N, CA, C and O atoms as a printed pandas DataFrame, in Angstrom:
     atom_number atom_name residue_name chain_id  residue_number  x_coord  y_coord  z_coord
0              1         N          ALA        A               1    6.209  -24.604  -16.168
1              2        CA          ALA        A               1    7.147  -25.025  -15.141
2              3         C          ALA        A               1    6.463  -25.979  -14.151
3              4         O          ALA        A               1    7.057  -26.971  -13.728
4              5         N          LEU        A               2    5.226  -25.675  -13.791
5              6        CA          LEU        A               2    4.527  -26.542  -12.837
6              7         C          LEU        A               2    4.243  -27.919  -13.435
7              8         O          LEU        A               2    4.288  -28.926  -12.728
8              9         N          ARG        A               3    3.950  -27.963  -14.732
9             10        CA          ARG        A               3    3.754  -29.267  -15.388
10            11         C          ARG        A               3    5.040  -30.084  -15.333
11            12         O          ARG        A               3    5.002  -31.294  -15.106
12            13         N          ALA        A               4    6.178  -29.425  -15.540
13            14        CA          ALA        A               4    7.461  -30.130  -15.510
14            15         C          ALA        A               4    7.756  -30.662  -14.112
15            16         O          ALA        A               4    8.245  -31.782  -13.963
16            17         N          VAL        A               5    7.459  -29.858  -13.081
17            18        CA          VAL        A               5    7.678  -30.315  -11.710
18            19         C          VAL        A               5    6.766  -31.502  -11.419
19            20         O          VAL        A               5    7.195  -32.499  -10.838
20            21         N          GLN        A               6    5.526  -31.388  -11.823
21            22        CA          GLN        A               6    4.588  -32.499  -11.583
22            23         C          GLN        A               6    5.056  -33.767  -12.285
23            24         O          GLN        A               6    4.944  -34.862  -11.734
24            25         N          ARG        A               7    5.573  -33.623  -13.483
25            26        CA          ARG        A               7    6.015  -34.786  -14.265
26            27         C          ARG        A               7    7.175  -35.511  -13.583
27            28         O          ARG        A               7    7.193  -36.742  -13.555
28            29         N          VAL        A               8    8.138  -34.778  -13.035
29            30        CA          VAL        A               8    9.326  -35.429  -12.470
30            31         C          VAL        A               8    9.178  -35.791  -10.991
31            32         O          VAL        A               8    9.973  -36.566  -10.459
32            33         N          LEU        A               9    8.182  -35.243  -10.341
33            34        CA          LEU        A               9    7.969  -35.543   -8.922
34            35         C          LEU        A               9    7.317  -36.909   -8.780
35            36         O          LEU        A               9    6.375  -37.224   -9.507
36            37         N          LYS        A              10    7.806  -37.719   -7.856
37            38        CA          LYS        A              10    7.224  -39.048   -7.689
38            39         C          LYS        A              10    5.836  -38.930   -7.059
39            40         O          LYS        A              10    5.529  -37.936   -6.401
40            41         N          SER        A              11    5.019  -39.927   -7.259
41            42        CA          SER        A              11    3.676  -39.953   -6.679
42            43         C          SER        A              11    3.764  -39.806   -5.169
43            44         O          SER        A              11    4.569  -40.471   -4.517
44            45         N          GLY        A              12    2.940  -38.941   -4.625
45            46        CA          GLY        A              12    2.943  -38.682   -3.191
46            47         C          GLY        A              12    4.003  -37.682   -2.755
47            48         O          GLY        A              12    4.036  -37.285   -1.590
48            49         N          GLY        A              13    4.868  -37.270   -3.674
49            50        CA          GLY        A              13    5.906  -36.280   -3.346
50            51         C          GLY        A              13    5.309  -34.897   -3.212
51            52         O          GLY        A              13    4.173  -34.660   -3.625
52            53         N          CYS        A              14    6.073  -33.982   -2.635
53            54        CA          CYS        A              14    5.522  -32.638   -2.471
54            55         C          CYS        A              14    6.482  -31.575   -2.997
55            56         O          CYS        A              14    7.702  -31.735   -3.001
56            57         N          LEU        A              15    5.881  -30.510   -3.428
57            58        CA          LEU        A              15    6.576  -29.314   -3.882
58            59         C          LEU        A              15    6.390  -28.270   -2.796
59            60         O          LEU        A              15    5.276  -28.062   -2.317
60            61         N          VAL        A              16    7.472  -27.615   -2.405
61            62        CA          VAL        A              16    7.406  -26.534   -1.429
62            63         C          VAL        A              16    7.931  -25.281   -2.129
63            64         O          VAL        A              16    9.030  -25.291   -2.684
64            65         N          CYS        A              17    7.155  -24.218   -2.103
65            66        CA          CYS        A              17    7.590  -22.968   -2.736
66            67         C          CYS        A              17    7.019  -21.781   -1.966
67            68         O          CYS        A              17    6.062  -21.909   -1.203
68            69         N          SER        A              18    7.631  -20.635   -2.188
69            70        CA          SER        A              18    7.158  -19.420   -1.520
70            71         C          SER        A              18    6.800  -18.379   -2.563
71            72         O          SER        A              18    7.205  -18.474   -3.722
72            73         N          ALA        A              19    6.040  -17.388   -2.138
73            74        CA          ALA        A              19    5.620  -16.313   -3.032
74            75         C          ALA        A              19    5.328  -15.069   -2.217
75            76         O          ALA        A              19    4.958  -15.142   -1.045
76            77         N          GLY        A              20    5.500  -13.938   -2.856
77            78        CA          GLY        A              20    5.161  -12.660   -2.240
78            79         C          GLY        A              20    3.736  -12.271   -2.560
79            80         O          GLY        A              20    3.168  -12.691   -3.568
80            81         N          GLY        A              21    3.165  -11.457   -1.677
81            82        CA          GLY        A              21    1.820  -10.946   -1.889
82            83         C          GLY        A              21    1.846   -9.564   -2.526
83            84         O          GLY        A              21    2.904   -8.950   -2.663
84            85         N          ARG        A              22    0.685   -9.090   -2.907
85            86        CA          ARG        A              22    0.586   -7.769   -3.561
86            87         C          ARG        A              22    1.116   -6.639   -2.701
87            88         O          ARG        A              22    1.619   -5.644   -3.224
88            89         N          ASN        A              23    1.009   -6.780   -1.392
89            90        CA          ASN        A              23    1.460   -5.707   -0.501
90            91         C          ASN        A              23    2.889   -5.879   -0.011
91            92         O          ASN        A              23    3.379   -5.057    0.763
92            93         N          HIS        A              24    3.564   -6.934   -0.450
93            94        CA          HIS        A              24    4.933   -7.186   -0.004
94            95         C          HIS        A              24    5.848   -6.055   -0.486
95            96         O          HIS        A              24    5.977   -5.807   -1.685
96            97         N          LEU        A              25    6.470   -5.387    0.464
97            98        CA          LEU        A              25    7.429   -4.298    0.200
98            99         C          LEU        A              25    6.827   -3.140   -0.595
99           100         O          LEU        A              25    7.545   -2.412   -1.280
100          101         N          ARG        A              26    5.521   -2.976   -0.503
101          102        CA          ARG        A              26    4.845   -1.936   -1.288
102          103         C          ARG        A              26    5.393   -0.527   -0.999
103          104         O          ARG        A              26    5.495    0.301   -1.904
104          105         N          GLU        A              27    5.736   -0.271    0.245
105          106        CA          GLU        A              27    6.240    1.063    0.602
106          107         C          GLU        A              27    7.583    1.337   -0.073
107          108         O          GLU        A              27    7.840    2.461   -0.504
108          109         N          MET        A              28    8.432    0.328   -0.167
109          110        CA          MET        A              28    9.706    0.505   -0.880
110          111         C          MET        A              28    9.458    0.671   -2.375
111          112         O          MET        A              28   10.087    1.493   -3.041
112          113         N          GLU        A              29    8.541   -0.115   -2.876
113          114        CA          GLU        A              29    8.219   -0.026   -4.296
114          115         C          GLU        A              29    7.706    1.370   -4.658
115          116         O          GLU        A              29    8.013    1.884   -5.733
116          117         N          SER        A              30    6.930    1.979   -3.768
117          118        CA          SER        A              30    6.407    3.323   -4.059
118          119         C          SER        A              30    7.528    4.360   -4.117
119          120         O          SER        A              30    7.394    5.370   -4.807
120          121         N          LEU        A              31    8.619    4.126   -3.410
121          122        CA          LEU        A              31    9.772    5.020   -3.505
122          123         C          LEU        A              31   10.477    4.879   -4.850
123          124         O          LEU        A              31   10.940    5.862   -5.430
124          125         N          VAL        A              32   10.551    3.653   -5.328
125          126        CA          VAL        A              32   11.346    3.337   -6.513
126          127         C          VAL        A              32   10.592    3.604   -7.816
127          128         O          VAL        A              32   11.200    4.006   -8.808
128          129         N          ARG        A              33    9.281    3.386   -7.824
129          130        CA          ARG        A              33    8.497    3.473   -9.064
130          131         C          ARG        A              33    8.676    4.769   -9.860
131          132         O          ARG        A              33    8.720    4.703  -11.089
132          133         N          PRO        A              34    8.781    5.946   -9.224
133          134        CA          PRO        A              34    9.000    7.156  -10.031
134          135         C          PRO        A              34   10.323    7.114  -10.820
135          136         O          PRO        A              34   10.457    7.793  -11.838
136          137         N          PHE        A              35   11.272    6.338  -10.361
137          138        CA          PHE        A              35   12.582    6.254  -10.997
138          139         C          PHE        A              35   12.690    5.034  -11.916
139          140         O          PHE        A              35   13.345    5.091  -12.957
140          141         N          VAL        A              36   12.046    3.936  -11.527
141          142        CA          VAL        A              36   12.069    2.688  -12.302
142          143         C          VAL        A              36   10.620    2.176  -12.366
143          144         O          VAL        A              36   10.217    1.341  -11.556
144          145         N          PRO        A              37    9.838    2.685  -13.339
145          146        CA          PRO        A              37    8.406    2.366  -13.390
146          147         C          PRO        A              37    8.089    0.869  -13.454
147          148         O          PRO        A              37    7.040    0.444  -12.972
148          149         N          GLU        A              38    8.971    0.074  -14.036
149          150        CA          GLU        A              38    8.695   -1.358  -14.168
150          151         C          GLU        A              38    9.130   -2.165  -12.949
151          152         O          GLU        A              38    9.046   -3.393  -12.960
152          153         N          SER        A              39    9.592   -1.491  -11.902
153          154        CA          SER        A              39   10.045   -2.221  -10.711
154          155         C          SER        A              39    8.888   -3.007  -10.109
155          156         O          SER        A              39    7.740   -2.563  -10.117
156          157         N          ASP        A              40    9.219   -4.185   -9.585
157          158        CA          ASP        A              40    8.203   -5.072   -9.042
158          159         C          ASP        A              40    8.787   -5.783   -7.828
159          160         O          ASP        A              40    9.339   -6.876   -7.945
160          161         N          LEU        A              41    8.662   -5.161   -6.676
161          162        CA          LEU        A              41    9.172   -5.767   -5.449
162          163         C          LEU        A              41    8.105   -6.617   -4.766
163          164         O          LEU        A              41    8.420   -7.536   -4.010
164          165         N          GLY        A              42    6.867   -6.307   -5.033
165          166        CA          GLY        A              42    5.766   -7.037   -4.402
166          167         C          GLY        A              42    5.135   -8.009   -5.367
167          168         O          GLY        A              42    5.755   -8.416   -6.350
168          169         N          GLY        A              43    3.900   -8.382   -5.086
169          170        CA          GLY        A              43    3.204   -9.339   -5.928
170          171         C          GLY        A              43    2.674   -8.704   -7.198
171          172         O          GLY        A              43    2.296   -7.532   -7.215
172          173         N          ASN        A              44    2.652   -9.476   -8.237
173          174        CA          ASN        A              44    2.114   -9.052   -9.518
174          175         C          ASN        A              44    0.988  -10.020   -9.854
175          176         O          ASN        A              44    1.243  -11.215  -10.001
176          177         N          PRO        A              45   -0.253   -9.547   -9.981
177          178        CA          PRO        A              45   -1.384  -10.456  -10.185
178          179         C          PRO        A              45   -1.298  -11.278  -11.466
179          180         O          PRO        A              45   -2.024  -12.262  -11.608
180          181         N          GLU        A              46   -0.431  -10.900  -12.402
181          182        CA          GLU        A              46   -0.287  -11.652  -13.642
182          183         C          GLU        A              46    0.701  -12.807  -13.495
183          184         O          GLU        A              46    0.798  -13.658  -14.379
184          185         N          ARG        A              47    1.433  -12.839  -12.381
185          186        CA          ARG        A              47    2.408  -13.900  -12.144
186          187         C          ARG        A              47    2.006  -14.709  -10.916
187          188         O          ARG        A              47    1.112  -14.323  -10.163
188          189         N          PHE        A              48    2.679  -15.831  -10.733
189          190        CA          PHE        A              48    2.448  -16.677   -9.565
190          191         C          PHE        A              48    2.719  -15.861   -8.308
191          192         O          PHE        A              48    3.768  -15.226   -8.195
192          193         N          GLY        A              49    1.791  -15.874   -7.372
193          194        CA          GLY        A              49    1.975  -15.100   -6.151
194          195         C          GLY        A              49    1.124  -15.632   -5.017
195          196         O          GLY        A              49    0.444  -16.649   -5.143
196          197         N          LEU        A              50    1.179  -14.930   -3.927
197          198        CA          LEU        A              50    0.470  -15.333   -2.719
198          199         C          LEU        A              50   -1.039  -15.438   -2.949
199          200         O          LEU        A              50   -1.682  -16.361   -2.449
200          201         N          GLU        A              51   -1.596  -14.503   -3.698
201          202        CA          GLU        A              51   -3.043  -14.480   -3.899
202          203         C          GLU        A              51   -3.538  -15.546   -4.870
203          204         O          GLU        A              51   -4.641  -16.067   -4.701
204          205         N          ASN        A              52   -2.741  -15.878   -5.883
205          206        CA          ASN        A              52   -3.221  -16.824   -6.899
206          207         C          ASN        A              52   -2.470  -18.158   -6.899
207          208         O          ASN        A              52   -2.814  -19.053   -7.672
208          209         N          GLY        A              53   -1.465  -18.306   -6.057
209          210        CA          GLY        A              53   -0.636  -19.510   -6.057
210          211         C          GLY        A              53   -1.391  -20.794   -5.800
211          212         O          GLY        A              53   -1.099  -21.828   -6.400
212          213         N          GLU        A              54   -2.359  -20.726   -4.909
213          214        CA          GLU        A              54   -3.142  -21.923   -4.594
214          215         C          GLU        A              54   -3.908  -22.412   -5.833
215          216         O          GLU        A              54   -3.985  -23.613   -6.089
216          217         N          ASP        A              55   -4.465  -21.474   -6.587
217          218        CA          ASP        A              55   -5.187  -21.846   -7.812
218          219         C          ASP        A              55   -4.239  -22.428   -8.854
219          220         O          ASP        A              55   -4.530  -23.457   -9.463
220          221         N          TRP        A              56   -3.098  -21.759   -9.055
221          222        CA          TRP        A              56   -2.127  -22.244  -10.047
222          223         C          TRP        A              56   -1.655  -23.649   -9.696
223          224         O          TRP        A              56   -1.635  -24.538  -10.548
224          225         N          LEU        A              57   -1.275  -23.844   -8.435
225          226        CA          LEU        A              57   -0.782  -25.152   -8.006
226          227         C          LEU        A              57   -1.880  -26.205   -8.060
227          228         O          LEU        A              57   -1.618  -27.366   -8.374
228          229         N          GLY        A              58   -3.115  -25.799   -7.754
229          230        CA          GLY        A              58   -4.240  -26.728   -7.740
230          231         C          GLY        A              58   -4.540  -27.347   -9.092
231          232         O          GLY        A              58   -5.219  -28.372   -9.158
232          233         N          ARG        A              59   -4.058  -26.759  -10.160
233          234        CA          ARG        A              59   -4.246  -27.335  -11.502
234          235         C          ARG        A              59   -3.394  -28.588  -11.705
235          236         O          ARG        A              59   -3.676  -29.398  -12.589
236          237         N          HIS        A              60   -2.351  -28.745  -10.886
237          238        CA          HIS        A              60   -1.405  -29.846  -11.088
238          239         C          HIS        A              60   -1.202  -30.712   -9.849
239          240         O          HIS        A              60   -0.688  -31.826   -9.948
240          241         N          PHE        A              61   -1.602  -30.206   -8.684
241          242        CA          PHE        A              61   -1.331  -30.894   -7.429
242          243         C          PHE        A              61   -2.581  -30.898   -6.550
243          244         O          PHE        A              61   -3.452  -30.035   -6.666
244          245         N          SER        A              62   -2.640  -31.899   -5.669
245          246        CA          SER        A              62   -3.744  -31.948   -4.714
246          247         C          SER        A              62   -3.353  -32.863   -3.559
247          248         O          SER        A              62   -2.898  -33.987   -3.774
248          249         N          PRO        A              63   -3.528  -32.384   -2.358
249          250        CA          PRO        A              63   -4.004  -31.072   -1.930
250          251         C          PRO        A              63   -2.894  -30.021   -1.994
251          252         O          PRO        A              63   -1.718  -30.337   -2.172
252          253         N          VAL        A              64   -3.308  -28.771   -1.844
253          254        CA          VAL        A              64   -2.394  -27.623   -1.780
254          255         C          VAL        A              64   -2.696  -26.878   -0.488
255          256         O          VAL        A              64   -3.853  -26.579   -0.191
256          257         N          ARG        A              65   -1.651  -26.578    0.278
257          258        CA          ARG        A              65   -1.833  -25.812    1.529
258          259         C          ARG        A              65   -1.034  -24.529    1.426
259          260         O          ARG        A              65    0.070  -24.508    0.881
260          261         N          ARG        A              66   -1.605  -23.464    1.955
261          262        CA          ARG        A              66   -0.943  -22.160    1.956
262          263         C          ARG        A              66   -0.777  -21.702    3.396
263          264         O          ARG        A              66   -1.709  -21.773    4.197
264          265         N          PHE        A              67    0.416  -21.232    3.712
265          266        CA          PHE        A              67    0.714  -20.699    5.041
266          267         C          PHE        A              67    1.148  -19.249    4.871
267          268         O          PHE        A              67    2.078  -18.966    4.116
268          269         N          LEU        A              68    0.487  -18.329    5.566
269          270        CA          LEU        A              68    0.774  -16.897    5.440
270          271         C          LEU        A              68    1.808  -16.438    6.453
271          272         O          LEU        A              68    1.886  -16.950    7.570
272          273         N          TYR        A              69    2.595  -15.465    6.037
273          274        CA          TYR        A              69    3.566  -14.835    6.928
274          275         C          TYR        A              69    3.495  -13.335    6.672
275          276         O          TYR        A              69    3.797  -12.866    5.575
276          277         N          ARG        A              70    3.096  -12.596    7.691
277          278        CA          ARG        A              70    3.014  -11.137    7.570
278          279         C          ARG        A              70    3.734  -10.502    8.740
279          280         O          ARG        A              70    3.570  -10.924    9.884
280          281         N          ASP        A              71    4.522   -9.500    8.456
281          282        CA          ASP        A              71    5.135   -8.675    9.495
282          283         C          ASP        A              71    5.582   -7.375    8.838
283          284         O          ASP        A              71    5.148   -7.048    7.734
284          285         N          GLU        A              72    6.439   -6.648    9.512
285          286        CA          GLU        A              72    6.930   -5.412    8.919
286          287         C          GLU        A              72    8.383   -5.191    9.293
287          288         O          GLU        A              72    8.866   -5.649   10.329
288          289         N          LEU        A              73    9.050   -4.483    8.426
289          290        CA          LEU        A              73   10.400   -4.014    8.692
290          291         C          LEU        A              73   10.273   -2.584    9.196
291          292         O          LEU        A              73    9.474   -1.811    8.666
292          293         N          VAL        A              74   11.039   -2.228   10.199
293          294        CA          VAL        A              74   11.006   -0.878   10.741
294          295         C          VAL        A              74   12.422   -0.315   10.649
295          296         O          VAL        A              74   13.350   -0.819   11.281
296          297         N          PHE        A              75   12.566    0.732    9.856
297          298        CA          PHE        A              75   13.865    1.358    9.649
298          299         C          PHE        A              75   13.924    2.677   10.408
299          300         O          PHE        A              75   12.998    3.485   10.338
300          301         N          HIS        A              76   15.007    2.886   11.127
301          302        CA          HIS        A              76   15.213    4.132   11.864
302          303         C          HIS        A              76   16.291    4.992   11.222
303          304         O          HIS        A              76   16.530    6.124   11.642
304          305         N          ARG        A              77   16.944    4.440   10.192
305          306        CA          ARG        A              77   17.970    5.182    9.459
306          307         C          ARG        A              77   17.758    4.956    7.964
307          308         O          ARG        A              77   17.231    3.919    7.559
308          309         N          ALA        A              78   18.158    5.901    7.165
309          310        CA          ALA        A              78   17.958    5.819    5.713
310          311         C          ALA        A              78   18.896    4.818    5.045
311          312         O          ALA        A              78   18.512    4.184    4.062
312          313         N          GLU        A              79   20.107    4.664    5.552
313          314        CA          GLU        A              79   21.111    3.851    4.875
314          315         C          GLU        A              79   20.664    2.409    4.616
315          316         O          GLU        A              79   20.859    1.918    3.504
316          317         N          PRO        A              80   20.072    1.707    5.593
317          318        CA          PRO        A              80   19.624    0.338    5.293
318          319         C          PRO        A              80   18.540    0.280    4.209
319          320         O          PRO        A              80   18.487   -0.675    3.433
320          321         N          VAL        A              81   17.688    1.288    4.159
321          322        CA          VAL        A              81   16.657    1.337    3.114
322          323         C          VAL        A              81   17.333    1.487    1.754
323          324         O          VAL        A              81   17.005    0.777    0.803
324          325         N          VAL        A              82   18.274    2.413    1.676
325          326        CA          VAL        A              82   19.009    2.649    0.429
326          327         C          VAL        A              82   19.725    1.365    0.010
327          328         O          VAL        A              82   19.642    0.962   -1.150
328          329         N          GLU        A              83   20.420    0.727    0.933
329          330        CA          GLU        A              83   21.159   -0.494    0.615
330          331         C          GLU        A              83   20.231   -1.595    0.121
331          332         O          GLU        A              83   20.558   -2.308   -0.828
332          333         N          TYR        A              84   19.080   -1.735    0.762
333          334        CA          TYR        A              84   18.142   -2.776    0.348
334          335         C          TYR        A              84   17.629   -2.501   -1.060
335          336         O          TYR        A              84   17.641   -3.389   -1.912
336          337         N          VAL        A              85   17.180   -1.274   -1.305
337          338        CA          VAL        A              85   16.625   -0.930   -2.618
338          339         C          VAL        A              85   17.678   -1.135   -3.699
339          340         O          VAL        A              85   17.381   -1.706   -4.748
340          341         N          LEU        A              86   18.892   -0.680   -3.459
341          342        CA          LEU        A              86   19.939   -0.790   -4.473
342          343         C          LEU        A              86   20.489   -2.204   -4.601
343          344         O          LEU        A              86   21.209   -2.497   -5.556
344          345         N          SER        A              87   20.165   -3.088   -3.657
345          346        CA          SER        A              87   20.601   -4.482   -3.780
346          347         C          SER        A              87   19.771   -5.240   -4.815
347          348         O          SER        A              87   20.166   -6.314   -5.269
348          349         N          GLU        A              88   18.628   -4.680   -5.182
349          350        CA          GLU        A              88   17.811   -5.273   -6.243
350          351         C          GLU        A              88   18.491   -4.964   -7.573
351          352         O          GLU        A              88   18.514   -3.816   -8.016
352          353         N          GLN        A              89   19.042   -5.994   -8.200
353          354        CA          GLN        A              89   19.870   -5.813   -9.383
354          355         C          GLN        A              89   19.153   -5.053  -10.498
355          356         O          GLN        A              89   19.736   -4.156  -11.106
356          357         N          GLY        A              90   17.902   -5.399  -10.770
357          358        CA          GLY        A              90   17.168   -4.729  -11.835
358          359         C          GLY        A              90   16.996   -3.241  -11.584
359          360         O          GLY        A              90   17.070   -2.432  -12.509
360          361         N          ILE        A              91   16.768   -2.889  -10.333
361          362        CA          ILE        A              91   16.614   -1.477   -9.980
362          363         C          ILE        A              91   17.953   -0.770  -10.093
363          364         O          ILE        A              91   18.049    0.280  -10.727
364          365         N          ASN        A              92   18.971   -1.329   -9.493
365          366        CA          ASN        A              92   20.291   -0.712   -9.490
366          367         C          ASN        A              92   20.806   -0.488  -10.910
367          368         O          ASN        A              92   21.373    0.564  -11.206
368          369         N          GLN        A              93   20.612   -1.465  -11.780
369          370        CA          GLN        A              93   21.088   -1.348  -13.157
370          371         C          GLN        A              93   20.270   -0.358  -13.980
371          372         O          GLN        A              93   20.759    0.173  -14.977
372          373         N          SER        A              94   19.035   -0.110  -13.570
373          374        CA          SER        A              94   18.166    0.803  -14.310
374          375         C          SER        A              94   18.413    2.265  -13.965
375          376         O          SER        A              94   17.990    3.155  -14.702
376          377         N          LEU        A              95   19.085    2.517  -12.863
377          378        CA          LEU        A              95   19.286    3.884  -12.411
378          379         C          LEU        A              95   20.591    4.470  -12.941
379          380         O          LEU        A              95   21.648    3.847  -12.851
380          381         N          GLY        A              96   20.499    5.666  -13.488
381          382        CA          GLY        A              96   21.701    6.423  -13.799
382          383         C          GLY        A              96   22.206    7.062  -12.507
383          384         O          GLY        A              96   21.520    7.017  -11.486
384          385         N          GLU        A              97   23.377    7.645  -12.543
385          386        CA          GLU        A              97   23.961    8.224  -11.324
386          387         C          GLU        A              97   23.088    9.338  -10.750
387          388         O          GLU        A              97   22.901    9.402   -9.535
388          389         N          GLN        A              98   22.550   10.216  -11.598
389          390        CA          GLN        A              98   21.702   11.311  -11.098
390          391         C          GLN        A              98   20.409   10.773  -10.491
391          392         O          GLN        A              98   19.966   11.250   -9.447
392          393         N          GLU        A              99   19.806    9.782  -11.141
393          394        CA          GLU        A              99   18.582    9.193  -10.594
394          395         C          GLU        A              99   18.865    8.514   -9.259
395          396         O          GLU        A              99   18.072    8.615   -8.323
396          397         N          ARG        A             100   19.998    7.822   -9.177
397          398        CA          ARG        A             100   20.378    7.154   -7.923
398          399         C          ARG        A             100   20.519    8.195   -6.808
399          400         O          ARG        A             100   20.039    7.979   -5.695
400          401         N          GLN        A             101   21.161    9.300   -7.097
401          402        CA          GLN        A             101   21.337   10.354   -6.093
402          403         C          GLN        A             101   19.993   10.958   -5.691
403          404         O          GLN        A             101   19.777   11.247   -4.514
404          405         N          ARG        A             102   19.097   11.150   -6.641
405          406        CA          ARG        A             102   17.764   11.689   -6.321
406          407         C          ARG        A             102   16.965   10.710   -5.473
407          408         O          ARG        A             102   16.264   11.121   -4.548
408          409         N          LEU        A             103   17.065    9.407   -5.780
409          410        CA          LEU        A             103   16.374    8.390   -4.993
410          411         C          LEU        A             103   16.907    8.369   -3.561
411          412         O          LEU        A             103   16.125    8.311   -2.612
412          413         N          VAL        A             104   18.203    8.415   -3.402
413          414        CA          VAL        A             104   18.809    8.430   -2.059
414          415         C          VAL        A             104   18.357    9.677   -1.300
415          416         O          VAL        A             104   18.037    9.594   -0.115
416          417         N          ALA        A             105   18.327   10.822   -1.965
417          418        CA          ALA        A             105   17.880   12.060   -1.318
418          419         C          ALA        A             105   16.415   11.959   -0.895
419          420         O          ALA        A             105   16.049   12.425    0.184
420          421         N          LEU        A             106   15.583   11.358   -1.731
421          422        CA          LEU        A             106   14.165   11.177   -1.398
422          423         C          LEU        A             106   14.004   10.287   -0.165
423          424         O          LEU        A             106   13.218   10.600    0.730
424          425         N          ILE        A             107   14.737    9.195   -0.118
425          426        CA          ILE        A             107   14.656    8.293    1.037
426          427         C          ILE        A             107   15.099    9.016    2.299
427          428         O          ILE        A             107   14.437    8.910    3.331
428          429         N          LYS        A             108   16.194    9.741    2.237
429          430        CA          LYS        A             108   16.683   10.476    3.415
430          431         C          LYS        A             108   15.678   11.535    3.851
431          432         O          LYS        A             108   15.456   11.728    5.046
432          433         N          GLN        A             109   15.073   12.219    2.887
433          434        CA          GLN        A             109   14.075   13.244    3.201
434          435         C          GLN        A             109   12.868   12.628    3.912
435          436         O          GLN        A             109   12.381   13.186    4.895
436          437         N          LYS        A             110   12.385   11.496    3.430
437          438        CA          LYS        A             110   11.247   10.819    4.068
438          439         C          LYS        A             110   11.595   10.385    5.488
439          440         O          LYS        A             110   10.761   10.475    6.390
440          441         N          MET        A             111   12.815    9.919    5.687
441          442        CA          MET        A             111   13.239    9.482    7.016
442          443         C          MET        A             111   13.313   10.657    7.979
443          444         O          MET        A             111   12.924   10.529    9.140
444          445         N          VAL        A             112   13.803   11.788    7.519
445          446        CA          VAL        A             112   13.893   12.974    8.380
446          447         C          VAL        A             112   12.490   13.421    8.775
447          448         O          VAL        A             112   12.244   13.751    9.935
448          449         N          ARG        A             113   11.572   13.434    7.811
449          450        CA          ARG        A             113   10.199   13.865    8.083
450          451         C          ARG        A             113    9.476   12.931    9.039
451          452         O          ARG        A             113    8.858   13.381   10.004
452          453         N          ALA        A             114    9.551   11.632    8.775
453          454        CA          ALA        A             114    8.759   10.671    9.539
454          455         C          ALA        A             114    9.494   10.120   10.759
455          456         O          ALA        A             114    8.856    9.715   11.731
456          457         N          GLY        A             115   10.814   10.101   10.720
457          458        CA          GLY        A             115   11.596    9.545   11.820
458          459         C          GLY        A             115   11.729    8.044   11.777
459          460         O          GLY        A             115   12.627    7.478   12.400
460          461         N          VAL        A             116   10.838    7.389   11.045
461          462        CA          VAL        A             116   10.857    5.934   10.924
462          463         C          VAL        A             116   10.200    5.585    9.586
463          464         O          VAL        A             116    9.341    6.317    9.094
464          465         N          PHE        A             117   10.611    4.474    9.016
465          466        CA          PHE        A             117   10.043    4.017    7.752
466          467         C          PHE        A             117    9.608    2.572    7.944
467          468         O          PHE        A             117   10.433    1.694    8.200
468          469         N          ARG        A             118    8.302    2.329    7.818
469          470        CA          ARG        A             118    7.740    0.989    8.019
470          471         C          ARG        A             118    7.418    0.369    6.659
471          472         O          ARG        A             118    6.838    1.008    5.782
472          473         N          VAL        A             119    7.813   -0.890    6.517
473          474        CA          VAL        A             119    7.619   -1.604    5.258
474          475         C          VAL        A             119    6.939   -2.942    5.546
475          476         O          VAL        A             119    7.455   -3.765    6.302
476          477         N          ARG        A             120    5.783   -3.142    4.935
477          478        CA          ARG        A             120    5.057   -4.405    5.109
478          479         C          ARG        A             120    5.767   -5.544    4.380
479          480         O          ARG        A             120    6.268   -5.381    3.268
480          481         N          ARG        A             121    5.793   -6.687    5.034
481          482        CA          ARG        A             121    6.240   -7.921    4.381
482          483         C          ARG        A             121    5.048   -8.867    4.369
483          484         O          ARG        A             121    4.399   -9.094    5.390
484          485         N          GLU        A             122    4.785   -9.397    3.222
485          486        CA          GLU        A             122    3.640  -10.292    3.037
486          487         C          GLU        A             122    4.104  -11.437    2.145
487          488         O          GLU        A             122    4.223  -11.291    0.929
488          489         N          LYS        A             123    4.357  -12.558    2.764
489          490        CA          LYS        A             123    4.867  -13.727    2.047
490          491         C          LYS        A             123    3.996  -14.931    2.383
491          492         O          LYS        A             123    3.187  -14.894    3.310
492          493         N          GLY        A             124    4.172  -15.966    1.634
493          494        CA          GLY        A             124    3.463  -17.206    1.897
494          495         C          GLY        A             124    4.282  -18.395    1.482
495          496         O          GLY        A             124    5.163  -18.306    0.626
496          497         N          LEU        A             125    3.979  -19.503    2.098
497          498        CA          LEU        A             125    4.618  -20.774    1.780
498          499         C          LEU        A             125    3.525  -21.702    1.289
499          500         O          LEU        A             125    2.461  -21.801    1.899
500          501         N          PHE        A             126    3.792  -22.381    0.186
501          502        CA          PHE        A             126    2.861  -23.355   -0.367
502          503         C          PHE        A             126    3.476  -24.745   -0.278
503          504         O          PHE        A             126    4.662  -24.936   -0.551
504          505         N          ILE        A             127    2.663  -25.692    0.101
505          506        CA          ILE        A             127    3.050  -27.101    0.050
506          507         C          ILE        A             127    1.994  -27.790   -0.810
507          508         O          ILE        A             127    0.801  -27.754   -0.509
508          509         N          ALA        A             128    2.459  -28.411   -1.879
509          510        CA          ALA        A             128    1.543  -29.040   -2.836
510          511         C          ALA        A             128    1.998  -30.477   -3.082
511          512         O          ALA        A             128    3.176  -30.726   -3.336
512          513         N          TRP        A             129    1.066  -31.415   -3.006
513          514        CA          TRP        A             129    1.383  -32.828   -3.159
514          515         C          TRP        A             129    0.942  -33.334   -4.522
515          516         O          TRP        A             129   -0.102  -32.947   -5.048
516          517         N          LYS        A             130    1.775  -34.220   -5.082
517          518        CA          LYS        A             130    1.392  -34.905   -6.308
518          519         C          LYS        A             130    0.536  -36.101   -5.912
519          520         O          LYS        A             130    0.959  -36.929   -5.106
520          521         N          PRO        A             131   -0.642  -36.191   -6.467
521          522        CA          PRO        A             131   -1.507  -37.313   -6.089
522          523         C          PRO        A             131   -0.794  -38.653   -6.299
523          524         O          PRO        A             131   -0.044  -38.839   -7.257
524          525         N          GLY        A             132   -1.052  -39.559   -5.387
525          526        CA          GLY        A             132   -0.403  -40.876   -5.452
526          527         C          GLY        A             132   -1.310  -41.813   -6.094
527          528         O          GLY        A             132   -0.973  -42.986   -6.256
C-alpha cells in the first residue's frame, strides 16, 4: 500500500496518517480478550503502528515526522464503556448473547469495585514526504 501511495503522490507531496500504539485502549482490550481472544483495539507489532510506523514509512518517504498524542479516557459509569466496546463491529459480531451479557456484567462489576475506569489512549500522527 505504501508503494502505491508513493507512486501516485507527486514529488514533494506528503502523506498524513495516524496509528495507534501498543498501549492504546489496552484496558478495554483486557476486558474483551477473554471473550474475543483475537480482539485488537491497540497496537499490533506485526502491523503498521505508532512504534514501527516511522520505519515503515521511511522505506518509501523522506523525511518522516511522528507526533505523539497520549491521554486517557475516564469513565464514571459502565454504560459508555459497554457502548464503546460493542461499537467495535468485530467484537460485537463475535459475541453470542450469553457472552455479551457476561461481558456487560464484568464491566459493571469492575465499575462498582473501582468507582472509575481509566483507559489509556496512545495515538500518533505521521507526516511523510515524497522526495522531490
